[in-house]
Phi, psi and omega in degrees: 000142185281169180292122179301345183265001180249147173237132178260139172230154176249131173235148170296145190296322175299324182289314181305313182293319180298314183294316176305313175302314174302309179295322175295326183284315190270325189270326178280336179291112178047049176057040175085019179310316182297340181266352188311321179289332183277329184288134179248347181221150181289353176272353185283321178295311179297332172301313178295324179295321183289328179292313178302316177296322181290321177296318179300328182287340186250336186265136174261340185303324183297340182269352184280150184293331182256037182311310181304322180286327178290319173302308181303317175295323174298318179298315177301320178298315182296317177297315178301319182276324190239351185084182183233155180285325187240109188306331181260006185281162185242000000 
């Protein structure tokens, strides 16, 4: 039986990679400065850091030489499967 303090979630690999890329860009830069307006509580940034660390443990793509191409492909896959938030975004 697992640790009752932990939760397991399943994500499509393309979703996980897009989420990893987003979190690595926004939470690591200047201690989360890009997210300041969206954050409402001091616990939210550490929770995002923990999510990023968990993704880092299971994804191999961030260490690939063609990481940017893989992120681009993952973004396209997410849009194909789930749609996009902004019609003109890339």
